[in-house]
C-alpha positions in Angstrom: 0.0 0.0 0.0 2.9 2.4 0.6 4.3 1.9 -2.9 1.3 3.5 -4.7 1.5 6.4 -2.3 5.2 6.9 -2.9 4.6 6.7 -6.7 1.8 9.2 -6.5 4.0 11.6 -4.4 6.9 11.2 -6.9 4.6 11.8 -9.8 3.1 14.9 -8.1 6.6 16.3 -7.6 7.4 15.7 -11.2 4.2 17.4 -12.4 4.7 20.3 -10.2 8.3 20.8 -11.2 10.2 19.8 -8.0 10.3 23.2 -6.4 9.8 25.3 -9.5 7.5 28.3 -9.2 4.0 27.9 -10.5 3.2 29.5 -13.9 1.9 33.1 -13.8 -1.8 33.2 -14.4 -2.8 35.8 -16.9 -5.5 38.2 -16.1 -8.1 36.6 -18.4 -7.7 33.3 -16.5 -8.0 34.5 -13.0 -11.7 33.9 -12.9 -11.1 30.4 -14.4 -8.7 29.5 -11.6 -11.1 30.8 -9.0 -13.8 28.6 -10.4 -11.5 25.6 -10.4 -10.4 26.4 -6.8 -14.1 26.5 -5.7 -14.9 23.2 -7.5 -12.0 21.5 -5.9 -12.7 22.9 -2.4 -16.3 21.9 -2.6 -15.5 18.5 -4.3 -18.2 19.1 -6.8 -17.6 17.2 -10.0 -20.2 19.2 -12.0 -18.4 22.4 -11.1 -15.1 20.7 -12.0 -16.5 19.7 -15.4 -17.6 23.3 -16.1 -14.2 24.7 -15.1 -12.4 22.0 -17.3 -14.7 23.0 -20.2 -13.9 26.6 -19.8 -10.2 25.9 -19.5 -10.4 24.0 -22.9 -12.3 27.0 -24.4 -9.6 29.4 -23.1 -6.9 27.2 -24.6 -8.6 27.0 -28.0 -9.0 30.8 -28.0 -5.3 31.3 -27.2 -6.1 32.8 -23.8 -4.5 30.0 -21.7 -0.8 29.4 -22.2 0.6 25.9 -22.4 2.1 26.2 -18.9 -1.2 27.4 -17.5 -3.0 24.7 -19.3 -0.7 22.0 -18.0 -1.1 23.2 -14.4 -4.9 23.3 -14.8 -5.1 19.9 -16.4 -3.0 18.3 -13.7 -5.5 19.7 -11.1 -8.5 18.5 -13.1 -7.0 15.1 -13.6 -6.3 14.6 -9.8 -9.9 15.7 -8.9 -11.5 13.6 -11.7 -9.7 10.5 -10.2 -11.1 11.3 -6.7 -7.8 12.7 -5.4 -9.4 15.9 -4.2 -6.7 16.5 -1.5 -3.9 16.4 -4.1 -5.9 18.6 -6.4 -6.4 21.0 -3.6 -2.7 21.0 -2.8 -1.9 21.8 -6.4 -4.4 24.6 -6.7 -3.1 26.1 -3.5 0.4 25.9 -4.9 -0.8 27.6 -8.1 -2.7 30.4 -6.3 0.0 31.1 -3.7 2.5 31.4 -6.5 0.6 34.4 -7.8 1.3 36.4 -4.7 
């Protein structure tokens, strides 16, 4: 049982960049990040789906950079797999990095 947790922790560090700063969130995406944060905090899959859809729309419109999109997708993936605590850690890392 400890092995999957260690693998998850290692993967999370890899995805988050091992101490790297989170990507800067551009002004058009602040509301999107707030929606994602709310969905994760409330553990609401329907809100998460809406935030993921909006992120995809932002990406297609060229409003969401590839680094922003990767950070958002990592959070969405964690939450969609029921790993709400990890998703919450990642969103907090992203938000705190904007300060």
